[in-house]
Wavefront OBJ file of the C-alpha trace (Angstrom):
o trace
v -22.933 -47.607 -26.933
v -19.547 -46.213 -25.937
v -19.611 -42.558 -24.972
v -16.088 -41.973 -23.593
v -13.653 -40.497 -26.095
v -9.989 -39.601 -25.863
v -9.554 -35.848 -26.176
v -7.269 -34.562 -28.916
v -3.960 -33.136 -27.753
v -4.926 -29.633 -28.827
v -8.092 -29.700 -26.689
v -6.261 -31.258 -23.737
v -3.619 -28.567 -23.930
v -6.261 -25.827 -23.947
v -7.836 -27.343 -20.836
v -4.444 -27.531 -19.127
v -3.748 -23.951 -20.152
v -6.711 -22.848 -18.074
v -4.821 -23.895 -14.933
v -1.276 -22.990 -15.903
v -1.831 -19.859 -18.050
v -4.431 -17.590 -16.478
v -3.256 -14.226 -17.789
v -0.222 -12.683 -19.559
v 1.693 -12.565 -16.283
v 1.552 -16.377 -16.135
v 3.347 -16.595 -19.494
v 6.020 -14.176 -18.265
v 6.597 -16.266 -15.147
v 6.936 -19.573 -17.004
v 9.249 -18.253 -19.720
v 11.534 -16.402 -17.317
v 11.814 -19.406 -15.022
v 12.714 -21.590 -18.019
v 15.448 -19.094 -18.905
v 16.817 -19.292 -15.351
v 16.814 -23.098 -15.450
v 18.769 -22.865 -18.715
v 21.607 -21.137 -16.878
v 21.064 -17.657 -18.330
v 23.146 -14.746 -17.068
v 21.179 -12.047 -18.911
v 17.404 -12.108 -19.466
v 15.410 -9.563 -21.458
v 11.618 -9.213 -21.306
v 9.722 -7.325 -24.037
v 6.004 -6.577 -23.654
v 3.552 -4.980 -26.101
v -0.025 -4.031 -25.232
v 0.252 -5.587 -21.781
v 1.091 -8.985 -23.280
v -1.926 -9.238 -25.542
v 0.114 -8.569 -28.674
v 3.596 -9.770 -27.706
v 5.496 -11.388 -24.845
v 9.129 -12.023 -25.699
v 11.830 -13.454 -23.427
v 15.427 -13.516 -24.671
v 18.159 -15.295 -22.709
v 21.781 -16.342 -23.126
v 21.371 -19.800 -21.609
v 22.546 -23.140 -22.909
v 19.907 -23.299 -25.658
v 18.363 -26.427 -27.183
v 19.110 -28.809 -30.011
v 16.772 -29.242 -32.957
v 15.117 -32.307 -31.417
v 14.814 -30.763 -27.953
v 13.267 -27.612 -29.408
v 10.512 -29.672 -31.008
v 10.027 -31.928 -27.974
v 9.748 -29.024 -25.534
v 6.212 -28.245 -26.773
v 4.884 -31.721 -26.021
v 2.883 -32.318 -22.843
v 4.829 -33.715 -19.901
v 8.112 -33.275 -21.752
v 10.785 -31.986 -19.366
v 14.502 -32.202 -18.676
v 14.109 -31.390 -14.973
v 13.139 -34.829 -13.615
v 13.451 -38.442 -14.728
v 11.749 -40.461 -11.988
v 9.282 -39.975 -9.138
v 12.004 -39.725 -6.498
v 13.294 -36.575 -8.168
v 10.197 -34.716 -6.921
v 11.726 -34.739 -3.427
v 14.983 -33.146 -4.583
v 13.862 -30.322 -6.869
v 16.388 -27.570 -7.503
v 14.814 -26.077 -10.624
v 11.901 -23.735 -11.215
v 9.848 -25.850 -13.590
v 9.368 -29.597 -13.557
v 5.856 -30.384 -14.798
v 6.495 -30.130 -18.522
v 3.185 -28.374 -19.150
v 4.130 -24.708 -19.532
v 5.256 -24.547 -23.160
v 2.542 -26.956 -24.329
v -0.123 -24.835 -22.637
v 1.266 -21.582 -24.045
v 1.469 -22.984 -27.580
v -2.163 -24.159 -27.374
v -3.599 -20.659 -26.919
v -1.231 -18.397 -28.861
v 1.151 -17.992 -31.784
v 4.622 -19.010 -30.646
v 7.954 -18.476 -32.331
v 11.064 -20.092 -30.877
v 14.642 -19.403 -31.881
v 17.308 -21.365 -30.068
v 20.931 -22.386 -30.517
v 23.443 -24.288 -28.454
v 27.027 -23.230 -27.846
v 29.508 -24.091 -30.612
v 26.696 -24.676 -33.105
v 26.826 -22.883 -36.437
v 23.051 -22.691 -36.881
v 20.109 -22.615 -34.570
v 16.511 -23.778 -34.907
v 13.390 -21.741 -35.627
v 9.938 -23.159 -34.869
v 6.522 -21.520 -35.416
v 3.506 -23.039 -33.653
v -0.108 -21.852 -33.818
v -2.686 -23.496 -31.602
v -0.525 -26.552 -30.880
v 0.124 -27.084 -34.623
v 3.655 -26.842 -35.951
v 3.517 -24.483 -38.901
v 7.196 -24.212 -39.728
v 10.554 -25.553 -38.538
v 13.817 -24.536 -40.141
v 17.449 -23.671 -39.397
v 18.229 -20.044 -38.586
v 20.986 -17.746 -37.420
v 20.803 -17.365 -33.664
v 23.235 -16.564 -30.888
v 23.680 -18.957 -28.004
v 20.503 -19.107 -25.975
v 16.782 -18.949 -26.709
v 14.216 -16.377 -27.789
v 10.516 -17.117 -27.115
v 7.944 -14.849 -28.783
v 4.322 -15.346 -27.698
v 1.895 -13.400 -29.910
v -1.885 -12.950 -29.838
v -2.439 -14.599 -26.488
v -5.852 -16.335 -26.114
v -6.627 -15.773 -29.798
v -8.552 -19.071 -29.910
v -10.115 -18.688 -26.443
v -12.353 -15.626 -26.865
v -13.924 -15.926 -23.422
v -10.551 -15.809 -21.653
v -9.356 -12.889 -23.813
v -12.613 -10.997 -23.207
v -12.300 -11.180 -19.437
v -8.767 -9.841 -19.279
v -8.476 -6.614 -17.307
v -7.363 -3.265 -18.698
v -3.881 -2.920 -20.156
v -2.581 -1.053 -17.114
v -3.991 -3.657 -14.736
v -2.434 -6.512 -16.691
v 0.829 -4.588 -16.904
v 0.896 -4.273 -13.102
v 0.519 -8.038 -12.712
v 3.352 -8.580 -15.220
v 5.545 -6.152 -13.288
v 4.759 -8.015 -10.072
v 5.790 -11.375 -11.561
v 8.928 -9.821 -13.027
v 9.883 -8.372 -9.635
v 9.419 -11.718 -7.899
v 11.724 -13.497 -10.332
v 14.292 -10.680 -10.358
v 14.423 -10.470 -6.549
v 15.036 -14.204 -6.259
v 18.080 -14.023 -8.543
v 20.207 -10.918 -7.946
v 23.110 -12.697 -9.641
v 21.288 -12.455 -13.014
v 20.914 -9.236 -15.032
v 17.348 -8.411 -16.101
v 15.910 -5.925 -18.583
v 12.225 -5.049 -18.970
v 11.069 -3.096 -22.045
v 7.448 -2.271 -22.847
v 5.666 -0.427 -25.671
v 7.625 2.119 -27.710
v 10.931 0.866 -26.279
v 10.240 2.281 -22.822
v 12.712 0.666 -20.421
v 11.052 0.001 -17.071
v 13.903 -1.969 -15.510
v 17.590 -2.369 -16.231
v 18.897 -4.447 -13.338
v 22.554 -5.348 -13.184
v 23.852 -8.436 -11.451
v 24.914 -7.622 -7.910
v 24.132 -7.933 -4.228
v 20.637 -8.479 -2.847
v 20.416 -4.982 -1.372
v 21.215 -3.424 -4.764
v 18.548 -5.582 -6.384
v 15.926 -4.468 -3.823
v 16.801 -0.813 -4.391
v 16.778 -1.284 -8.167
v 13.240 -2.625 -8.052
v 11.639 -0.679 -5.211
v 13.557 2.592 -5.587
v 16.470 4.245 -3.823
v 14.154 5.580 -1.107
v 14.097 2.056 0.364
v 17.729 2.328 1.377
v 16.744 3.973 4.672
v 13.909 1.537 5.351
v 15.748 -1.801 5.277
v 16.934 -3.766 8.306
v 19.149 -6.780 7.469
v 18.184 -10.238 8.766
v 20.655 -13.121 8.963
v 20.144 -16.436 10.761
v 21.497 -19.925 10.060
v 20.236 -23.127 11.709
v 20.127 -26.832 10.880
v 16.421 -26.561 10.036
v 16.225 -23.333 8.051
v 18.418 -20.450 6.952
v 16.968 -16.927 6.936
v 18.472 -14.071 4.934
v 17.188 -10.779 3.613
v 15.688 -7.540 4.825
v 12.676 -6.315 6.763
v 11.241 -2.813 6.754
v 11.311 -0.394 9.645
v 7.985 -0.077 11.490
v 7.513 3.607 10.680
v 7.346 2.782 6.959
v 4.668 0.090 7.257
v 1.589 0.456 5.060
v -1.981 -0.732 5.247
v -1.813 -2.419 1.856
v -0.052 -5.634 0.989
v 2.381 -5.505 -1.881
v 5.829 -5.172 -0.316
v 5.867 -8.635 1.245
v 8.237 -10.997 -0.561
v 8.938 -14.434 0.921
v 11.115 -16.901 -0.975
v 11.860 -20.558 -0.383
v 14.988 -21.878 -2.088
v 14.820 -18.892 -4.490
v 11.185 -19.587 -5.315
v 8.480 -17.038 -4.434
v 5.852 -18.499 -2.092
v 2.690 -17.402 -0.308
v 2.300 -18.713 3.228
v -0.090 -17.091 5.695
v 1.395 -19.036 8.607
v 4.899 -17.660 8.068
v 3.522 -14.186 7.352
v 1.934 -14.318 10.790
v 5.325 -15.185 12.275
v 6.882 -12.085 10.729
v 3.979 -9.928 11.906
v 4.364 -11.337 15.446
v 7.929 -10.033 15.476
v 6.476 -6.516 15.088
v 4.174 -6.777 18.112
v 3.578 -3.378 19.694
v 5.643 -1.739 16.951
v 3.031 -1.348 14.215
v -0.293 0.473 14.153
v -3.357 -1.721 13.822
v -3.946 -3.273 10.362
v -0.554 -2.108 9.052
v 1.629 -4.564 7.166
v 5.416 -4.728 7.526
v 7.599 -4.813 4.436
v 9.994 -7.713 4.063
v 12.256 -9.381 1.512
v 13.177 -12.681 3.142
v 14.799 -15.789 1.705
v 14.426 -19.174 3.395
v 16.777 -22.057 2.726
v 15.326 -25.465 3.577
v 16.586 -28.890 2.429
v 14.473 -29.929 -0.545
v 13.542 -33.264 1.045
v 11.822 -31.397 3.913
v 9.457 -29.391 1.756
v 6.806 -30.250 -0.849
v 6.209 -27.748 -3.646
v 4.159 -30.060 -5.863
v 0.804 -28.776 -4.598
v -0.525 -26.161 -7.002
v 0.201 -25.415 -10.692
v 1.395 -21.916 -9.794
v 3.995 -23.457 -7.428
v 3.467 -20.692 -4.858
v 1.968 -22.962 -2.171
v 4.268 -25.274 -0.229
v 4.142 -27.715 2.669
v 6.867 -27.849 5.316
v 7.908 -30.851 7.350
v 8.884 -28.713 10.383
v 6.460 -25.829 9.977
v 6.209 -24.904 13.677
v 9.975 -24.899 14.117
v 10.424 -22.682 11.056
v 7.736 -20.361 12.456
v 9.626 -19.906 15.723
v 13.012 -19.445 14.057
v 11.676 -16.917 11.556
v 9.930 -14.847 14.226
v 13.011 -14.884 16.459
v 15.340 -13.912 13.603
v 13.221 -10.912 12.613
v 12.735 -9.855 16.234
v 16.452 -10.131 16.911
v 17.308 -7.956 13.901
v 14.835 -5.295 14.973
v 16.334 -5.276 18.451
v 19.920 -5.299 17.189
v 19.331 -2.082 15.266
v 17.534 -0.425 18.215
v 14.135 -0.604 16.573
v 12.524 -3.015 19.024
v 13.238 -3.007 22.782
v 15.583 -5.749 23.859
v 16.915 -6.974 27.199
v 20.611 -7.606 27.609
v 21.122 -9.859 30.613
v 24.892 -9.580 30.301
v 24.858 -5.845 30.813
v 26.247 -4.616 34.137
v 24.085 -2.671 36.553
v 23.784 0.986 35.714
v 24.170 2.003 39.369
v 26.708 1.186 42.063
v 26.535 1.340 45.839
v 29.735 2.846 47.264
v 31.483 0.810 49.974
v 31.789 2.157 53.536
v 35.249 2.993 54.843
v 36.364 2.254 58.373
v 35.667 5.079 60.760
v 33.305 6.908 58.417
v 30.492 8.694 60.249
v 26.903 7.949 59.341
v 24.731 11.039 58.895
v 20.981 11.038 59.289
v 19.226 12.061 56.034
v 17.737 15.547 56.104
v 14.075 15.962 55.278
v 12.996 19.372 54.003
v 9.394 20.344 54.736
v 7.558 23.452 53.522
v 5.171 24.345 56.375
v 3.385 26.939 54.262
v 2.356 24.458 51.521
v -1.417 23.886 51.227
v -2.543 21.499 48.464
v -6.046 22.965 48.515
v -4.905 26.420 47.489
v -4.683 26.986 43.714
v -1.848 29.177 42.585
v -3.248 30.218 39.218
v -6.594 30.346 37.484
v -6.144 29.386 33.839
v -9.693 29.941 32.619
v -9.913 32.103 29.503
v -13.102 33.823 30.645
v -12.620 34.105 34.372
v -15.278 36.190 36.162
v -14.205 37.990 39.334
v -17.239 38.219 41.603
v -17.228 40.917 44.282
v -16.254 39.988 47.827
v -18.534 40.240 50.866
v -16.604 43.228 52.162
v -17.772 45.389 49.347
v -20.869 47.482 49.675
v -24.123 46.148 48.287
v -24.360 48.925 45.677
v -20.875 48.385 44.348
v -21.489 44.641 44.120
v -24.621 45.038 41.979
v -22.825 47.562 39.789
v -19.959 45.117 39.085
v -22.336 42.248 38.373
v -24.231 44.533 35.969
v -20.991 45.316 34.133
v -20.151 41.602 33.850
v -23.613 40.877 32.457
v -23.292 43.673 29.891
v -19.867 42.280 28.865
v -21.262 38.787 28.309
v -24.167 40.137 26.286
v -21.811 42.163 24.115
v -19.691 39.091 23.441
v -22.774 37.025 22.597
v -24.412 39.426 20.181
v -21.269 40.762 18.531
v -19.513 37.582 17.381
v -17.442 39.253 14.685
v -15.282 41.153 17.127
v -11.576 40.924 16.265
v -10.598 39.339 19.586
v -13.448 36.833 19.698
v -12.290 33.311 20.672
v -15.215 31.767 22.448
v -18.048 31.637 19.906
v -19.086 32.377 16.335
v -22.513 32.946 14.877
v -24.343 31.890 11.741
v -27.140 34.358 10.807
v -29.801 31.866 9.718
v -33.469 32.265 10.731
v -35.394 29.754 12.793
v -39.060 28.857 12.389
v -40.114 31.929 14.373
v -38.141 34.339 12.245
v -35.494 34.862 14.877
v -31.812 34.951 14.169
v -30.154 31.615 14.964
v -26.737 31.610 16.587
v -23.934 29.147 15.873
v -21.059 28.739 18.324
v -17.641 27.255 17.629
v -16.491 24.929 20.396
v -12.776 24.177 20.868
v -12.174 24.926 17.187
v -13.634 21.483 16.377
v -17.400 21.786 16.453
v -20.166 24.175 15.607
v -23.073 24.207 18.053
v -26.557 25.672 17.690
v -30.112 25.050 18.884
v -33.112 23.812 16.994
v -36.715 23.397 18.092
v -36.159 20.896 20.913
v -32.493 19.940 20.768
v -28.913 21.028 20.277
v -27.200 20.456 16.937
v -23.435 19.794 16.836
v -21.448 19.759 13.555
v -17.937 18.338 13.196
v -16.065 20.963 11.165
v -13.408 18.697 9.631
v -15.909 16.024 8.624
v -18.183 18.670 7.154
v -15.314 19.973 5.022
v -14.508 16.389 4.002
v -18.095 15.746 2.881
v -18.199 18.979 0.867
v -14.891 18.244 -0.878
v -15.891 14.638 -1.577
v -19.097 15.536 -3.376
v -17.310 18.317 -5.247
v -14.742 15.814 -6.546
v -17.451 13.295 -7.444
v -19.215 15.920 -9.565
v -15.926 16.938 -11.193
v -15.184 13.314 -12.086
v -18.654 12.889 -13.590
v -18.621 16.156 -15.537
v -14.864 16.360 -16.220
v -14.761 20.015 -15.205
v -12.111 20.250 -12.496
v -10.136 23.500 -12.384
v -6.379 23.419 -12.043
v -4.031 25.899 -10.397
v -0.599 25.781 -12.002
v 2.441 25.454 -9.765
v 5.176 28.037 -10.024
v 7.785 25.280 -9.864
v 6.623 21.844 -11.075
v 7.567 18.936 -8.817
v 8.836 15.482 -9.825
v 8.757 12.150 -8.009
v 10.330 8.760 -8.698
v 7.972 5.799 -8.266
v 8.191 2.054 -8.422
v 7.183 0.488 -11.720
v 3.909 -0.858 -10.286
v 2.950 2.512 -8.767
v 3.861 4.253 -12.006
v 1.506 1.966 -13.926
v -1.241 2.655 -11.379
v -0.852 6.437 -11.656
v -0.742 6.260 -15.460
v -3.977 4.276 -15.506
v -5.816 7.045 -13.635
v -4.291 10.152 -15.215
v -7.617 11.116 -16.795
v -9.405 10.868 -13.444
v -6.809 13.119 -11.810
v -7.174 15.582 -14.675
v -10.955 15.659 -14.197
v -10.476 16.760 -10.586
v -7.909 19.430 -11.377
v -4.511 17.740 -11.196
v -2.051 18.353 -14.007
v 0.129 15.228 -13.874
v 2.204 13.804 -16.702
v 4.800 11.037 -17.054
v 8.370 12.325 -16.937
v 10.254 9.196 -17.912
v 9.682 5.500 -17.400
v 9.268 5.689 -13.596
v 8.909 9.413 -12.873
v 5.894 11.739 -12.786
v 5.764 15.525 -12.940
v 3.063 17.569 -11.212
v 2.353 20.866 -12.969
v -0.898 21.847 -11.239
v -3.263 20.994 -8.378
v -7.020 21.529 -7.874
v -7.903 25.168 -7.425
v -10.355 24.429 -4.586
v -7.670 22.810 -2.444
v -5.497 24.534 0.098
v -1.900 23.732 0.896
v -1.047 20.029 0.979
v 1.707 17.570 0.084
v 0.687 16.280 -3.337
v 2.996 13.256 -3.255
v 1.833 12.290 0.229
v -1.697 12.489 -1.114
v -0.865 10.249 -4.076
v 0.793 7.734 -1.759
v -2.269 7.588 0.493
v -4.548 7.175 -2.512
v -2.476 4.255 -3.776
v -2.713 2.689 -0.321
v -6.507 3.036 -0.321
v -6.689 1.694 -3.864
v -4.596 -1.378 -3.030
v -6.438 -2.205 0.197
v -9.815 -2.192 -1.522
v -11.090 -4.326 -4.378
v -11.970 -1.571 -6.821
v -14.481 -1.915 -9.578
v -15.479 0.502 -12.288
v -17.687 2.458 -9.877
v -15.714 2.753 -6.668
v -12.416 3.614 -8.360
v -13.620 7.195 -8.596
v -15.142 7.013 -5.122
v -11.830 5.869 -3.667
v -9.985 8.684 -5.411
v -12.508 11.328 -4.298
v -12.545 10.065 -0.699
v -8.767 10.026 -0.392
v -8.439 13.501 -1.865
v -11.162 14.857 0.418
v -9.540 13.397 3.546
v -6.147 14.804 2.603
v -7.206 18.215 1.308
v -9.443 19.243 4.174
v -7.911 21.433 6.852
v -5.614 19.063 8.701
v -5.663 20.960 11.972
v -8.151 22.834 14.079
v -8.639 26.471 13.239
v -10.921 29.378 14.037
v -13.453 30.079 11.315
v -14.608 33.543 10.408
v -18.240 34.422 10.037
v -18.125 34.261 6.226
v -16.327 30.904 6.317
v -18.895 29.560 8.740
v -21.802 30.593 6.559
v -20.206 29.178 3.403
v -19.439 25.845 5.044
v -22.984 25.439 6.381
v -24.524 26.341 3.026
v -22.305 23.900 1.104
v -22.820 21.127 3.663
v -26.607 21.191 3.523
v -26.446 21.363 -0.267
v -24.789 17.899 -0.275
v -26.721 14.723 -0.943
v -25.533 13.108 2.300
v -24.771 15.923 4.773
v -25.126 13.764 7.905
v -22.206 11.380 7.253
v -18.623 11.734 6.054
v -17.359 9.705 3.043
v -15.937 7.147 5.485
v -19.344 6.747 7.188
v -18.669 8.777 10.345
v -21.260 11.169 11.754
v -21.061 14.822 10.689
v -24.118 16.149 12.544
v -25.266 15.035 16.005
v -28.507 16.053 17.718
v -28.646 16.215 21.522
v -32.323 16.088 22.541
v -34.038 17.500 25.609
v -34.489 14.041 27.096
v -30.732 13.465 27.090
v -30.116 16.863 28.640
v -32.688 16.140 31.337
v -30.924 12.864 32.146
v -27.601 14.654 32.410
v -29.064 17.177 34.841
v -31.173 14.482 36.574
v -34.369 16.449 36.050
v -37.640 14.730 36.884
v -39.951 17.492 35.651
l 1 2 3 4 5 6 7 8 9 10 11 12 13 14 15 16 17 18 19 20 21 22 23 24 25 26 27 28 29 30 31 32 33 34 35 36 37 38 39 40 41 42 43 44 45 46 47 48 49 50 51 52 53 54 55 56 57 58 59 60 61 62 63 64 65 66 67 68 69 70 71 72 73 74 75 76 77 78 79 80 81 82 83 84 85 86 87 88 89 90 91 92 93 94 95 96 97 98 99 100 101 102 103 104 105 106 107 108 109 110 111 112 113 114 115 116 117 118 119 120 121 122 123 124 125 126 127 128 129 130 131 132 133 134 135 136 137 138 139 140 141 142 143 144 145 146 147 148 149 150 151 152 153 154 155 156 157 158 159 160 161 162 163 164 165 166 167 168 169 170 171 172 173 174 175 176 177 178 179 180 181 182 183 184 185 186 187 188 189 190 191 192 193 194 195 196 197 198 199 200 201 202 203 204 205 206 207 208 209 210 211 212 213 214 215 216 217 218 219 220 221 222 223 224 225 226 227 228 229 230 231 232 233 234 235 236 237 238 239 240 241 242 243 244 245 246 247 248 249 250 251 252 253 254 255 256 257 258 259 260 261 262 263 264 265 266 267 268 269 270 271 272 273 274 275 276 277 278 279 280 281 282 283 284 285 286 287 288 289 290 291 292 293 294 295 296 297 298 299 300 301 302 303 304 305 306 307 308 309 310 311 312 313 314 315 316 317 318 319 320 321 322 323 324 325 326 327 328 329 330 331 332 333 334 335 336 337 338 339 340 341 342 343 344 345 346 347 348 349 350 351 352 353 354 355 356 357 358 359 360 361 362 363 364 365 366 367 368 369 370 371 372 373 374 375 376 377 378 379 380 381 382 383 384 385 386 387 388 389 390 391 392 393 394 395 396 397 398 399 400 401 402 403 404 405 406 407 408 409 410 411 412 413 414 415 416 417 418 419 420 421 422 423 424 425 426 427 428 429 430 431 432 433 434 435 436 437 438 439 440 441 442 443 444 445 446 447 448 449 450 451 452 453 454 455 456 457 458 459 460 461 462 463 464 465 466 467 468 469 470 471 472 473 474 475 476 477 478 479 480 481 482 483 484 485 486 487 488 489 490 491 492 493 494 495 496 497 498 499 500 501 502 503 504 505 506 507 508 509 510 511 512 513 514 515 516 517 518 519 520 521 522 523 524 525 526 527 528 529 530 531 532 533 534 535 536 537 538 539 540 541 542 543 544 545 546 547 548 549 550 551 552 553 554 555 556 557 558 559 560 561 562 563 564 565 566 567 568 569 570 571 572 573 574 575 576 577 578 579 580 581 582 583 584 585 586 587 588 589 590 591 592 593 594 595 596 597 598 599 600 601 602 603 604 605 606 607 608 609 610 611 612 613 614 615 616
């Protein structure tokens, strides 16, 4: 009995869609690349509900005829290649002929297209790979693809889509990759309620980078330019001081196609040796030009993985080009072997007398004699010449002074120690000392206890924020003058997604345009801090982690606690000391900071005996 059947085209297209179309951002990428291949000069992207409801791409390209419009939705139908040899000379974005067929299999698609000098265009409606309607229509030169109800017939795929803001961020990322690769094309990005996220004019590469990443990047960019027979390198790299821990500002293009290549990323990172802090990532916007016959892009359906024929050579050239640019702009140290010596030895003239060098010696200098004593609590002991009675009297006065300092810690000029009036097990008052404005030290039954002040404050703030997020009861202190900040589109989407969480803690933040936020208030429990620096650090922590529903709030609380604690070392008053200790030991985890570092350390008697080399 035969058991092998030929799958229907609709089922085959749905299976293929699982590889080509993974989320709404995949549809955006395929449609925009088709518009570029069509020779478009202006491309408009319209998104509703993060692509679930509508993804529309409008271009002014060459358009399609009535027959081509119908054929474009068939599997393996393409105008990009004709024979197998063409795969080695690809100059277009798409070539597989699977994108439109896969999109039409899992959505409702409407296509309007018209060629130049044609009176009427063509309108086609397809639902689940079935042509519902095809008719002439009025249409300007170019094409308009409308993808509605994505994954309507694949409930599992639609169910596992992320939140709208998360999907919107991935769409923005794909849009930025395509727009960066083609600064000669004008792009427009409009989302729900006609909110314009991007309006990019055709221009130079630097203008395109600033249009996408923000004008603040103008001071961060270092141009890179190198041309060889193997590869051409062009673009910009970021200055080391602006490097971040998160990835997201690394854009590498091959023949105007965005790629991901860990080997070449390592080459760029090598150029920053000894210039970046550990685990920081440099920003770069680099474009490689390699002859198409020396590279293979037919590896993965996403077309972001490539294979090079001369990979090691490209590695060396890329690293050298970046390193040279950093040195040229005095960012990285460089050696100029053509530079003349900075010193000259004068020539001797005939008859000039030679004088013996003079050596100056200070006979009174004694290296074993200290000029000054810098100790804050220097004790002047009496000399042997003094009488025995006077000596004991002075020592008695010194002892009384030390006792007064120890048992009166709230004196105005106190700088050596502070006390915390808690009772030990014997009912005696326990003393706490502040050491170097960093630690609090006290004694327990058989050990010393040392508390890191900054980490204790961080733990207290962290658990306070966690409770505020759970109970939604954060108090806000309104700013006298609200502050505004321009963000990139991706960062704006990230902030918008977590506005409710910020409100629960005490922040009063609201959108102030498509890519601008306004801060009206900050948490009342916080001291003075840079709110935008805090938001930037939180976004870095959020991007470096893989957040889920639980640790999103933990990441936010941890970042806020680290930023809002007292940044420097300061002297605590007695009331501040008591409040900090009480709040610390009221926490669920008082012994460790949110980052896992120790807050409290016990130094036992055994360790002290080893330090003093005691045997008894």
